[in-house]
C-alpha positions as a Python dict, from the first residue, in 0.01 Angstrom:
ca = {
    (1, 'M'): (0, 0, 0),
    (2, 'G'): (355, -105, 126),
    (3, 'V'): (524, 242, 79),
    (4, 'L'): (211, 412, 240),
    (5, 'A'): (236, 179, 538),
    (6, 'D'): (604, 221, 540),
    (7, 'S'): (558, 579, 541),
    (8, 'V'): (315, 575, 852),
    (9, 'L'): (510, 348, 1070),
    (10, 'A'): (809, 537, 1008),
    (11, 'A'): (611, 877, 1133),
    (12, 'G'): (504, 697, 1436),
    (13, 'G'): (164, 565, 1347),
    (14, 'S'): (12, 229, 1363),
    (15, 'V'): (-92, 22, 1060),
    (16, 'T'): (-345, -245, 1047),
    (17, 'G'): (-330, -484, 783),
    (18, 'I'): (-590, -746, 619),
    (19, 'I'): (-503, -978, 409),
    (20, 'P'): (-684, -1311, 239),
    (21, 'A'): (-523, -1622, 328),
    (22, 'A'): (-436, -1744, -7),
    (23, 'L'): (-216, -1414, -42),
    (24, 'F'): (-72, -1452, 294),
    (25, 'E'): (35, -1796, 202),
    (26, 'R'): (224, -1692, -93),
    (27, 'E'): (398, -1445, 125),
    (28, 'I'): (276, -1104, -30),
    (29, 'A'): (176, -932, 327),
    (30, 'H'): (406, -677, 480),
    (31, 'K'): (547, -837, 780),
    (32, 'G'): (591, -510, 928),
    (33, 'L'): (265, -373, 1059),
    (34, 'T'): (153, -282, 1383),
    (35, 'E'): (-135, -576, 1322),
    (36, 'L'): (-195, -802, 1043),
    (37, 'R'): (-508, -980, 1032),
    (38, 'V'): (-560, -1312, 781),
    (39, 'V'): (-887, -1362, 689),
    (40, 'S'): (-1012, -1639, 452),
    (41, 'S'): (-1150, -1433, 111),
    (42, 'M'): (-1122, -1065, -41),
    (43, 'H'): (-1501, -1007, 21),
    (44, 'E'): (-1432, -1116, 417),
    (45, 'R'): (-1100, -845, 372),
    (46, 'K'): (-1330, -567, 241),
    (47, 'E'): (-1590, -632, 501),
    (48, 'L'): (-1356, -622, 780),
    (49, 'M'): (-1207, -306, 634),
    (50, 'A'): (-1550, -119, 598),
    (51, 'N'): (-1622, -226, 950),
    (52, 'L'): (-1280, -75, 1085),
    (53, 'S'): (-1259, 228, 908),
    (54, 'D'): (-1412, 595, 972),
    (55, 'G'): (-1395, 689, 594),
    (56, 'F'): (-1248, 568, 311),
    (57, 'I'): (-988, 760, 84),
    (58, 'A'): (-861, 613, -260),
    (59, 'L'): (-523, 718, -389),
    (60, 'P'): (-391, 675, -754),
    (61, 'G'): (-409, 311, -815),
    (62, 'G'): (-567, 43, -1047),
    (63, 'A'): (-892, -177, -1103),
    (64, 'G'): (-869, -304, -754),
    (65, 'T'): (-845, 79, -601),
    (66, 'L'): (-1161, 147, -795),
    (67, 'E'): (-1353, -168, -716),
    (68, 'E'): (-1302, -141, -328),
    (69, 'I'): (-1373, 267, -333),
    (70, 'F'): (-1666, 206, -586),
    (71, 'E'): (-1837, -72, -325),
    (72, 'Q'): (-1820, 185, -35),
    (73, 'W'): (-1963, 443, -246),
    (74, 'T'): (-2254, 228, -358),
    (75, 'W'): (-2280, 102, 26),
    (76, 'A'): (-2297, 473, 147),
    (77, 'Q'): (-2566, 530, -115),
    (78, 'L'): (-2791, 234, 7),
    (79, 'G'): (-2754, 312, 368),
    (80, 'I'): (-2541, 25, 474),
    (81, 'H'): (-2306, 286, 638),
    (82, 'A'): (-2275, 677, 669),
    (83, 'K'): (-1907, 685, 588),
    (84, 'P'): (-1731, 963, 405),
    (85, 'C'): (-1571, 845, 76),
    (86, 'G'): (-1269, 1055, -124),
    (87, 'F'): (-1033, 1084, -368),
    (88, 'L'): (-682, 1209, -305),
    (89, 'N'): (-677, 1372, -667),
    (90, 'V'): (-267, 1349, -710),
    (91, 'N'): (-176, 1520, -1023),
    (92, 'E'): (-529, 1514, -1162),
    (93, 'F'): (-490, 1141, -1175),
    (94, 'F'): (-874, 1137, -1118),
    (95, 'A'): (-957, 1403, -1346),
    (96, 'P'): (-1140, 1167, -1612),
    (97, 'L'): (-1310, 992, -1335),
    (98, 'I'): (-1474, 1323, -1189),
    (99, 'A'): (-1584, 1379, -1538),
    (100, 'M'): (-1728, 1032, -1604),
    (101, 'I'): (-1924, 1107, -1249),
    (102, 'E'): (-2068, 1429, -1351),
    (103, 'H'): (-2157, 1254, -1676),
    (104, 'M'): (-2349, 1004, -1504),
    (105, 'V'): (-2501, 1251, -1292),
    (106, 'A'): (-2591, 1488, -1629),
    (107, 'E'): (-2763, 1150, -1788),
    (108, 'G'): (-2959, 1079, -1479),
    (109, 'F'): (-2791, 773, -1362),
    (110, 'V'): (-2672, 909, -1039),
    (111, 'A'): (-2868, 1162, -807),
    (112, 'P'): (-2653, 1456, -744),
    (113, 'S'): (-2716, 1415, -354),
    (114, 'L'): (-2524, 1046, -416),
    (115, 'A'): (-2264, 1228, -618),
    (116, 'S'): (-2182, 1430, -362),
    (117, 'I'): (-2104, 1128, -108),
    (118, 'L'): (-1766, 1121, -322),
    (119, 'A'): (-1494, 1408, -247),
    (120, 'F'): (-1224, 1487, -479),
    (121, 'E'): (-899, 1702, -320),
    (122, 'T'): (-551, 1730, -416),
    (123, 'E'): (-450, 1805, -64),
    (124, 'P'): (-496, 1576, 219),
    (125, 'E'): (-537, 1811, 483),
    (126, 'R'): (-826, 1941, 290),
    (127, 'L'): (-955, 1598, 235),
    (128, 'L'): (-952, 1514, 596),
    (129, 'A'): (-1129, 1823, 659),
    (130, 'H'): (-1405, 1734, 407),
    (131, 'F'): (-1420, 1396, 601),
    (132, 'L'): (-1472, 1588, 960),
    (133, 'E'): (-1760, 1788, 818),
    (134, 'Y'): (-1915, 1514, 603),
    (135, 'Q'): (-2293, 1469, 655),
    (136, 'P'): (-2424, 1197, 446),
    (137, 'P'): (-2719, 1263, 206),
    (138, 'K'): (-3083, 1136, 276),
    (139, 'R'): (-3115, 728, 259),
    (140, 'K'): (-3228, 629, -92),
    (141, 'W'): (-3453, 395, 54),
    (142, 'T'): (-3614, 300, 405),
    (143, 'T'): (-3821, 72, 531),
    (144, 'P'): (-4014, 69, 863),
    (145, 'S'): (-3784, -213, 1017),
    (146, 'R'): (-3452, 46, 972),
    (147, 'P'): (-3437, 365, 1103),
    (148, 'E'): (-3329, 685, 872),
    (149, 'V'): (-2986, 732, 1009),
    (150, 'C'): (-2690, 477, 933),
    (151, 'P'): (-2451, 389, 1183),
}
């Protein structure tokens, strides 16, 4: 994340970081960001990131990357938000994940419309173009007290 933040800053962009206090106190925070928000927990961090974001892009990474993008995919399926979720599939890093999601669909655990929330692209421009055209699927569940369209 630090390399990405540094690249954005070097190109004249702005970067907002959100870090739990426990990590900030251990001096793990990037000190050169445009804005750094310190929160009380990882859960609060993810909630604030979700609220501030227009969409979610996962780059190749580890367990934390998958946990965060899957939570956003789940929230999109549940209608908690209607924001796009995607993977920048650098060097086919996510090919096994694509196969797994296709298997989940084939076995009936994920509806094709809900799998289509996720975009996999090898080029950043194509992923961003997909995000601009993104239309969320119809909500999986609705109640009379909640509108059909998500914010």
